[in-house]
LONUGU-370298 format. One record per residue: residue number from 1; z negated, x, y of N, C-alpha, C in turn. Coordinates in steps of 0.2 Angstrom, whole numbers, plus 2048, in hexadecimal, padded with zeros to 3 digits. Layout:
REM LONUGU-370298
R   seq   n.pz   n.px   n.py   ca.pz   ca.px   ca.py   c.pz   c.px   c.py
R   NUM      Z      X      Y       Z       X       Y      Z      X      Y
...
END
This chain:
REM LONUGU-370298
R   seq   n.pz   n.px   n.py   ca.pz   ca.px   ca.py   c.pz   c.px   c.py
R     1    800    804    7F9     801     801     800    7FF    804    808
R     2    7FA    80A    807     7FB     80E     80C    802    813    80B
R     3    805    813    807     80D     816     806    812    814    80A
R     4    811    80C    809     817     808     80A    814    806    813
R     5    80E    804    813     80E     803     81C    80E    80A    821
R     6    80D    811    81E     811     816     822    818    816    822
R     7    81C    815    81D     821     813     81C    825    80F    822
R     8    821    80B    822     824     804     827    823    807    82E
R     9    81E    80B    830     81C     80D     834    820    814    837
R    10    824    816    831     828     81B     834    82F    817    834
R    11    831    814    832     837     810     833    838    80D    839
R    12    832    80B    83B     832     807     842    832    80D    848
R    13    82E    813    847     82F     817     84C    837    81A    84C
R    14    839    81B    845     840     81D     847    845    819    84B
R    15    844    813    849     847     80C     84A    846    80F    852
R    16    840    80E    855     840     80D     85E    844    814    861
R    17    844    81A    85D     848     820     861    84E    81E    85F
R    18    852    81B    85C     858     819     85A    85A    813    85D
R    19    857    812    863     859     809     866    85F    80B    86A
R    20    863    807    867     86B     809     86B    869    807    875
R    21    864    801    875     863     801     87B    85D    803    881
R    22    860    804    884     859     807     88A    85A    805    892
R    23    852    804    894     852     801     89A    853    806    89F
R    24    853    804    8A7     853     808     8AB    84E    80B    8AD
R    25    848    808    8AB     840     809     8AD    83C    805    8A9
R    26    833    80A    8A8     82F     808     8A5    82B    802    8A7
R    27    82F    7FE    8AE     82A     7F8     8B2    82E    7F7    8B7
R    28    82B    7F0    8B8     830     7EE     8C0    82C    7EC    8C3
R    29    82D    7EE    8CB     82C     7EA     8CE    82F    7E5    8D3
R    30    82D    7DE    8D2     82F     7D8     8D5    82C    7D7    8DD
R    31    831    7DC    8E1     82E     7D9     8E9    82F    7D3    8EA
R    32    82A    7CE    8EC     82A     7C7     8EE    82C    7C6    8F3
R    33    82F    7CD    8F9     835     7CC     900    83A    7C8    8FD
R    34    83C    7C8    8F7     843     7C9     8F6    843    7C3    8F0
R    35    84A    7C0    8EE     84A     7BA     8EA    84A    7BD    8E2
R    36    84E    7C4    8E2     84E     7C6     8DA    84C    7CE    8D9
R    37    84E    7CF    8D3     84C     7D5     8D2    851    7D7    8CC
R    38    852    7DE    8CC     855     7DF     8C4    853    7E5    8C4
R    39    857    7E6    8BA     854     7EC     8B6    85D    7ED    8B4
R    40    85D    7F2    8B3     864     7F5     8AE    862    7F7    8A6
R    41    866    7F3    8A3     869     7F4     898    86B    7FA    89B
R    42    86B    7FD    895     872     802     894    872    802    88D
R    43    877    802    888     878     802     883    87E    809    881
R    44    876    80D    87D     878     817     87F    87D    817    879
R    45    87D    810    875     882     811     86F    88A    811    86D
R    46    88C    813    868     895     813     868    898    80C    866
R    47    892    805    865     895     800     863    891    7FB    867
R    48    894    7F5    867     891     7F1     86D    88B    7ED    86A
R    49    887    7EA    86C     87F     7E9     86A    87F    7E1    86D
R    50    87A    7DD    86C     879     7D7     86E    870    7D9    870
R    51    86F    7D5    877     867     7D6     878    867    7CF    87C
R    52    861    7CC    87A     85E     7C8     87E    858    7C8    881
R    53    858    7C7    885     852     7C7     88D    84F    7C1    88E
R    54    848    7C2    88F     842     7BC     890    83D    7C2    894
R    55    83B    7BA    898     833     7BC     89C    830    7B9    898
R    56    826    7BD    89A     824     7BB     895    81B    7B9    899
R    57    817    7B6    89B     811     7B7     89E    80E    7BB    89A
R    58    808    7BD    89F     806     7C5     89B    800    7C3    895
R    59    801    7BC    896     7FB     7B9     891    7FE    7B8    88B
R    60    804    7B7    88B     806     7B6     884    809    7BD    87E
R    61    803    7BD    87C     804     7C4     879    808    7C4    875
R    62    80B    7C0    870     810     7C0     86C    816    7C0    86F
R    63    817    7BE    876     81E     7C1     878    822    7BC    877
R    64    820    7B5    875     826     7B2     872    82A    7AF    877
R    65    831    7B0    877     836     7AB     87C    835    7A6    87C
R    66    833    7A0    878     833     79B     877    82C    798    87C
R    67    827    79D    87E     821     79C     883    821    79E    88A
R    68    829    7A0    88A     829     7A3     891    82C    79F    896
R    69    831    79D    898     837     799     89B    832    794    89E
R    70    82E    791    89D     829     78A     89F    824    78C    8A4
R    71    822    791    8A3     819     793     8A6    81D    79A    8AB
R    72    823    79A    8AD     823     7A0     8B2    82A    79C    8B8
R    73    826    79E    8BE     82E     79C     8C5    835    7A1    8C3
R    74    835    7A2    8BE     83A     7A9     8BF    841    7A6    8BB
R    75    847    7A9    8BC     84D     7A8     8B7    84F    7AF    8B5
R    76    851    7B2    8AF     851     7B7     8AD    858    7B5    8AA
R    77    85F    7B9    8AE     865     7BA     8AB    869    7C1    8AB
R    78    86E    7C1    8A6     86E     7BC     8A1    869    7BC    89A
R    79    869    7BA    89B     864     7B6     893    865    7BB    88D
R    80    86B    7BB    88C     86D     7BD     886    876    7BF    887
R    81    878    7C6    884     87F     7C8     887    87F    7CE    881
R    82    886    7CF    882     888     7D4     87E    88A    7DB    883
R    83    887    7E0    880     88B     7E8     884    88E    7EC    87F
R    84    895    7ED    885     899     7F2     881    899    7F8    87F
R    85    899    7FB    87A     896     802     87A    896    806    882
R    86    891    80A    884     88F     80F     888    88D    809    88E
R    87    88E    803    890     88F     7FE     893    887    7FD    896
R    88    888    7FC    89C     881     7FA     8A1    883    7F2    8A4
R    89    87B    7EE    8A3     87A     7E9     8A4    875    7E7    8A9
R    90    875    7E4    8B0     86F     7E4     8B2    86C    7DD    8B1
R    91    864    7DD    8AF     863     7D6     8AF    85E    7D5    8B4
R    92    861    7CF    8B5     85F     7CC     8BD    858    7C5    8BF
R    93    853    7C9    8BF     84D     7C4     8C1    84B    7BE    8C9
R    94    84F    7B8    8C7     84F     7B6     8CC    848    7B2    8CD
R    95    843    7B0    8D4     83D     7AF     8D4    83F    7A7    8D8
R    96    83C    7A1    8D6     83E     79B     8D9    83B    79A    8E1
R    97    835    79F    8E2     834     79E     8E8    82D    79C    8EA
R    98    82A    79A    8E3     824     796     8E2    822    798    8DD
R    99    81C    796    8DB     818     795     8D6    814    79C    8D4
R   100    813    7A1    8D8     813     7A6     8D5    80A    7AA    8DB
R   101    808    7AB    8D9     800     7AD     8DE    801    7B1    8E2
R   102    800    7B0    8E9     801     7B3     8EE    7FB    7B9    8F1
R   103    7F7    7B8    8EE     7F1     7BD     8F1    7EF    7C2    8ED
R   104    7F3    7C4    8E8     7F2     7CB     8E4    7F9    7CB    8DD
R   105    7F9    7CF    8DD     802     7D1     8D7    800    7D0    8D1
R   106    805    7CA    8CE     804     7C9     8C8    808    7CC    8C4
R   107    807    7CD    8BE     80A     7D0     8B8    80D    7CA    8B2
R   108    814    7CE    8B0     817     7CD     8AC    81A    7CF    8A5
R   109    81D    7CD    8A1     820     7D0     89D    827    7D0    89B
R   110    82C    7D5    89D     832     7D5     89B    834    7D6    893
R   111    836    7D5    88F     83A     7D4     888    83F    7D4    889
R   112    843    7DA    884     84A     7DB     884    84B    7DD    87C
R   113    84D    7D9    878     84F     7D8     872    856    7DB    86E
R   114    856    7E1    86B     85E     7E3     86A    85E    7E1    863
R   115    861    7DC    862     863     7DA     85C    868    7DB    858
R   116    865    7DE    851     868     7E3     84D    870    7E0    84C
R   117    876    7E6    84B     87D     7E4     84A    87E    7E4    843
R   118    881    7DF    840     883     7DF     839    888    7E1    838
R   119    888    7E6    831     88C     7EA     82F    88E    7EA    828
R   120    894    7E7    826     894     7E6     81F    894    7EA    81B
R   121    88F    7E9    815     88B     7EB     811    886    7EA    80E
R   122    883    7EC    808     87C     7EB     803    878    7EF    807
R   123    871    7F0    806     86D     7F0     806    86A    7F4    80C
R   124    86A    7F0    810     86A     7F2     819    864    7F0    81A
R   125    85E    7F3    81F     859     7F2     821    85A    7F1    82A
R   126    85B    7EA    82D     85E     7E9     834    855    7E7    835
R   127    853    7EB    83B     84D     7EC     83F    850    7E8    847
R   128    84C    7E6    849     84F     7E2     851    849    7E4    855
R   129    84C    7E8    85A     849     7EC     85E    846    7E8    865
R   130    840    7E9    866     83D     7E6     86C    83B    7EA    871
R   131    83D    7EA    877     839     7ED     87D    834    7EB    881
R   132    830    7EC    883     82E     7E7     887    82B    7ED    890
R   133    82A    7EB    892     829     7EF     89B    824    7E7    89E
R   134    820    7EB    8A2     81D     7E5     8A6    821    7E5    8AC
R   135    81F    7E0    8B0     822     7DC     8B6    81E    7DD    8B9
R   136    81D    7DE    8C0     818     7DD     8C4    81B    7D9    8CB
R   137    819    7D3    8CB     81D     7D0     8D1    817    7CF    8D4
R   138    81A    7D2    8DC     816     7D4     8E3    817    7D0    8E8
R   139    812    7CA    8E7     814     7C8     8F0    813    7C9    8F5
R   140    819    7C6    8FA     819     7C8     902    811    7C7    904
R   141    811    7CC    909     80A     7CC     90D    804    7D0    90B
R   142    805    7D2    905     7FF     7D5     902    7FE    7DC    909
R   143    7F9    7DC    90C     7F7     7E4     910    7F3    7E9    90C
R   144    7F2    7EA    906     7F0     7EF     904    7F8    7F4    901
R   145    7F6    7FB    901     7FB     7FF     8FE    7FB    800    8F9
R   146    800    800    8F5     800     800     8EC    7FE    807    8E9
R   147    801    80C    8F0     800     811     8ED    7FA    815    8EE
R   148    7F7    812    8F4     7ED     815     8F4    7E9    811    8ED
R   149    7ED    80C    8E7     7E7     809     8E4    7E4    80D    8E1
R   150    7E9    813    8DB     7E2     818     8D9    7DE    81A    8DD
R   151    7DE    81B    8E3     7DA     81F     8E8    7D3    819    8E8
R   152    7D5    814    8E9     7D0     80E     8EB    7CC    80C    8E4
R   153    7CE    80F    8DE     7CB     80C     8DA    7C2    80F    8D9
R   154    7BE    808    8D5     7B6     80B     8D8    7B5    80C    8CF
R   155    7B1    814    8CE     7AF     814     8C7    7A5    815    8C6
R   156    7A3    814    8C5     79B     814     8C3    79A    816    8BA
R   157    798    81B    8BA     792     81C     8B5    78C    81B    8B4
R   158    78B    818    8AF     786     815     8AD    782    814    8A8
R   159    77C    819    8A1     77C     81A     89D    782    81B    898
R   160    783    814    895     78A     819     890    790    814    891
R   161    791    813    899     797     80F     89A    799    810    89F
R   162    7A0    814    8A1     7A2     814     8A6    7A7    810    8A8
R   163    7A6    80C    8B1     7AA     807     8B1    7AE    806    8B7
R   164    7B4    803    8B7     7B9     805     8BA    7BA    7FF    8BF
R   165    7BA    7FD    8C4     7BD     7F7     8C8    7C3    7F8    8CE
R   166    7C5    7F3    8CE     7CB     7F3     8D2    7CC    7EE    8D8
R   167    7CB    7F1    8DF     7C9     7EB     8E3    7CE    7EA    8E7
R   168    7D7    7EE    8E4     7DC     7EC     8E8    7E0    7E5    8E4
R   169    7E4    7E4    8E6     7E9     7DE     8E6    7EE    7E0    8E1
R   170    7ED    7E7    8DF     7F3     7E9     8DA    7F1    7EC    8D5
R   171    7F5    7EA    8CF     7F5     7ED     8C9    7F2    7F6    8C8
R   172    7ED    7F7    8C5     7ED     7FD     8C6    7EE    7FF    8BE
R   173    7F3    806    8BC     7F5     809     8B4    7F2    80E    8B4
R   174    7ED    810    8B1     7E9     815     8B0    7EA    816    8A8
R   175    7E9    81D    8A9     7E9     820     89F    7E7    827    8A0
R   176    7E4    82A    899     7E0     82F     898    7DB    830    89F
R   177    7D7    82C    89E     7CE     82A     8A1    7CA    82F    89D
R   178    7CA    835    8A1     7C4     83A     89E    7BF    83C    8A3
R   179    7B8    83C    89F     7B1     83F     8A2    7B2    847    89E
R   180    7B3    84B    8A2     7B2     851     8A2    7B8    851    89A
R   181    7B4    853    895     7B9     855     88F    7BA    84F    88C
R   182    7B7    84B    88E     7B5     844     88A    7BB    83F    88C
R   183    7C0    83C    887     7C4     838     888    7C1    830    889
R   184    7C1    82D    88E     7BF     825     88E    7C2    820    88C
R   185    7C9    821    88F     7CD     81B     88B    7D6    81D    88D
R   186    7D9    81E    888     7E0     820     889    7E4    81E    88F
R   187    7E4    813    88F     7E8     811     892    7E3    80B    894
R   188    7E5    809    89C     7E1     804     89C    7E8    800    8A3
R   189    7E9    7FB    8A4     7EC     7F5     8A9    7E7    7F2    8AC
R   190    7E3    7F3    8B3     7E0     7F0     8B5    7E4    7EB    8BB
R   191    7E0    7E4    8B9     7E3     7DF     8BD    7E0    7DF    8C4
R   192    7E0    7DC    8CA     7DE     7DD     8D0    7D9    7DA    8D0
R   193    7D4    7DC    8D4     7CE     7D9     8D3    7C9    7D8    8CB
R   194    7CD    7DD    8C8     7C8     7DD     8BF    7C6    7E3    8BE
R   195    7C1    7E3    8B8     7BC     7E9     8B8    7BC    7EB    8B0
R   196    7BC    7F1    8AF     7BD     7F3     8A7    7B6    7F8    8A6
R   197    7B3    7F7    8A1     7AD     7FC     89E    7B0    7FF    897
R   198    7AF    806    898     7B0     80A     892    7AB    80E    891
R   199    7A9    80D    88A     7A3     810     887    7A3    818    889
R   200    79F    81C    88B     79E     822     88A    799    825    887
R   201    79A    82C    885     792     82D     880    78C    82F    886
R   202    786    82D    883     780     82E     889    780    834    88B
R   203    781    83A    887     780     840     88D    785    841    88E
R   204    789    83F    892     78F     840     895    78C    845    89D
R   205    788    840    89F     786     844     8A4    789    843    8AB
R   206    788    845    8B1     78E     845     8B7    792    84B    8B6
R   207    798    848    8B5     79B     84D     8B4    7A5    84D    8B8
R   208    7A7    84F    8B7     7AE     84D     8BD    7B2    849    8B5
R   209    7B4    843    8BC     7BA     83D     8B7    7C0    83F    8BA
R   210    7C5    83F    8B7     7CE     841     8B9    7CF    839    8B3
R   211    7D6    838    8B6     7DA     832     8B1    7E1    833    8B6
R   212    7E5    830    8B2     7EC     831     8B6    7EE    828    8B7
R   213    7F3    827    8BC     7F6     821     8BF    7FB    822    8BD
R   214    7FF    81E    8BE     805     81A     8BD    807    817    8C6
R   215    80D    81B    8C8     80F     818     8CE    816    814    8CE
R   216    817    811    8D1     81D     80A     8D2    823    80C    8CE
R   217    824    811    8CC     828     815     8C9    82B    817    8C1
R   218    822    818    8BE     820     819     8BA    81E    821    8B9
R   219    81D    824    8C0     81C     82A     8BF    814    82A    8BE
R   220    811    831    8BB     80B     832     8BB    806    838    8C2
R   221    802    834    8C4     7FF     83A     8C5    7F7    83A    8C5
R   222    7F4    841    8C6     7EC     840     8C3    7E8    841    8C8
R   223    7E2    83C    8C7     7DD     83B     8CC    7D6    83F    8C9
R   224    7D3    841    8D0     7CC     841     8CD    7C5    83E    8D2
R   225    7C1    840    8CE     7BC     83B     8D1    7B5    83B    8CE
R   226    7AF    836    8D4     7A8     83C     8CF    7A6    835    8CE
R   227    7A1    831    8CA     79F     82B     8C8    798    82D    8C5
R   228    794    82E    8C8     78B     82E     8C7    786    829    8C7
R   229    783    826    8C3     77F     822     8C5    781    81D    8C9
R   230    781    818    8CD     783     812     8CE    789    813    8D3
R   231    78B    81A    8D7     78F     81B     8DA    797    81B    8D9
R   232    79B    819    8DC     7A1     819     8DD    7A5    81E    8E2
R   233    7A9    823    8E0     7AB     827     8E6    7B4    826    8E4
R   234    7B8    825    8EC     7BE     825     8EB    7BF    82A    8E5
R   235    7C5    82A    8E5     7C9     82F     8E0    7CC    832    8E5
R   236    7D0    838    8E2     7D1     83E     8E7    7D7    843    8E5
R   237    7E0    840    8E5     7E2     844     8E1    7E2    84C    8E3
R   238    7E2    84F    8DD     7E5     857     8DD    7EA    85A    8D9
R   239    7EA    861    8D9     7F1     863     8D9    7F1    866    8D1
R   240    7E9    866    8D0     7E7     86A     8CB    7E1    866    8C9
R   241    7E2    866    8C1     7DD     862     8BD    7D5    862    8C1
R   242    7D1    85E    8BE     7CB     85C     8C1    7C5    860    8BE
END
């Protein structure tokens, strides 16, 4: 049974690596000042492919397309398309103009499913490869600067818990959170106004805290902070490790 599970995991990993379809970004920011946003889909293979795309609410954990359309005031086009070899296709997301929160950024998921190409022959294993990226709807009128989000995170270290709070209007995507050499969490997407606690060893003490944060374009930057007792310090970006 264990060997079978490992074999399937290897197959899925290899299938993802050999996916014909690639996306032009790892995340998409929908600027609410405009009525639409777009993302490029590229067919890297030498044969045509069929793709299906849909938007889904963030709380739809299964990512089912059947649960996507009624809950979101957006139209995604094209929903189904065929891409020639090496061809590109723009996926357009159009906002209906109302129905989304205006006081803070909202999260959705964009799914792109590459439908396997059927080739004549026996004993074939077809795997439908599904990709998902985060789509952040950013309403107009927000006064915060999204670039300052990592700097404004509040960190508290008490007993055996490290707590991070996000007082901004934007999502904070952080990873590789460390207290000294201890990794507190690998990845965390913290919603506006939300907090999260991470267990840490009781003997960790007051040590340097470091983390990485994703910017709007998917780039990573490293930050440093101090979190001792019930005090929270604004993070500071440094060129060198903390």
